[in-house]
C-alpha positions as CSV (number, residue, x, y, z in Angstrom):
1,M,-126.5,2.3,54.0
2,Q,-123.5,3.7,55.7
3,G,-122.0,0.2,55.9
4,L,-122.6,-0.3,52.2
5,A,-121.0,3.0,51.4
6,L,-118.0,2.1,53.5
7,L,-117.6,-1.2,51.7
8,I,-117.7,0.5,48.3
9,A,-115.1,3.0,49.6
10,K,-112.8,0.0,50.3
11,E,-112.7,0.6,54.0
12,P,-111.2,-2.3,55.9
13,L,-113.8,-4.9,56.9
14,N,-112.7,-4.8,60.5
15,E,-113.2,-1.0,60.6
16,I,-116.7,-1.3,59.2
17,K,-117.6,-3.9,61.8
18,I,-116.3,-1.7,64.6
19,N,-118.2,1.2,63.1
20,I,-121.5,-0.8,63.2
21,K,-120.8,-2.0,66.7
22,S,-120.1,1.5,67.9
23,Y,-123.3,2.8,66.3
24,L,-125.4,0.1,67.9
25,S,-123.7,0.6,71.3
26,S,-124.6,4.3,71.1
27,L,-128.3,3.4,71.0
28,G,-128.5,2.3,74.6
29,L,-131.7,0.2,75.2
30,N,-132.7,0.4,71.6
31,K,-129.5,-1.6,70.5
32,K,-131.2,-4.9,70.9
33,L,-134.2,-3.8,68.8
34,L,-132.1,-2.5,66.0
35,E,-129.4,-5.1,65.8
36,E,-132.0,-7.7,64.9
37,T,-133.4,-5.7,62.0
38,Y,-133.0,-6.6,58.3
39,P,-130.5,-3.8,57.4
40,I,-128.1,-4.7,60.1
41,R,-128.3,-8.4,59.3
42,C,-127.9,-7.7,55.6
43,I,-124.7,-5.8,56.1
44,E,-123.3,-8.4,58.5
45,F,-124.1,-11.1,55.9
46,L,-122.3,-9.2,53.2
47,L,-119.3,-8.5,55.5
48,N,-119.1,-12.3,56.3
49,V,-119.3,-13.2,52.6
50,I,-116.6,-10.8,51.6
51,S,-114.3,-11.7,54.6
52,H,-114.5,-15.4,53.9
53,N,-113.7,-15.0,50.2
54,V,-116.7,-16.8,48.8
55,E,-117.0,-14.6,45.7
56,K,-118.2,-17.6,43.7
57,Y,-121.5,-17.2,45.6
58,L,-122.0,-13.6,44.7
59,P,-124.5,-14.3,41.8
60,I,-126.6,-16.4,44.2
61,I,-126.4,-13.7,46.8
62,K,-127.5,-11.1,44.2
63,E,-130.6,-13.2,43.4
64,I,-131.4,-13.5,47.1
65,L,-131.0,-9.7,47.6
66,D,-133.2,-9.0,44.6
67,I,-136.1,-10.8,46.3
68,L,-135.7,-8.9,49.6
69,P,-137.4,-5.5,50.0
70,L,-134.6,-2.9,49.6
71,F,-134.7,0.8,48.9
72,E,-133.4,1.9,45.5
73,E,-130.4,3.5,47.1
74,E,-129.5,0.2,48.8
75,K,-130.0,-1.8,45.6
76,K,-127.6,0.5,43.7
77,L,-125.0,0.3,46.5
78,I,-125.2,-3.5,46.6
79,D,-125.1,-3.8,42.8
80,N,-121.9,-1.6,42.8
81,L,-120.4,-3.6,45.6
82,L,-121.1,-7.0,44.0
83,K,-119.7,-5.7,40.6
84,E,-116.5,-4.6,42.3
85,E,-116.1,-7.9,44.2
86,R,-116.4,-9.9,41.0
87,N,-113.5,-7.9,39.4
């Protein structure tokens, strides 16, 4: 959720990636377990989509994300992010 919040706050994509890597590195042996989880993969996916300027795929991405199990807070953040990217 922190990564999504940073995206909405218009933080630079590189800073968000550094933030995520720093967080994962702080986990020590648990890093490998967590970096393969859905939330980390999801934020990495969104960062890649945004950084490669493939906004035309945002409606499809929204459909994919609607299928996946997300918390309500995550859904709201993603909805806000996708709305902003379309504008």
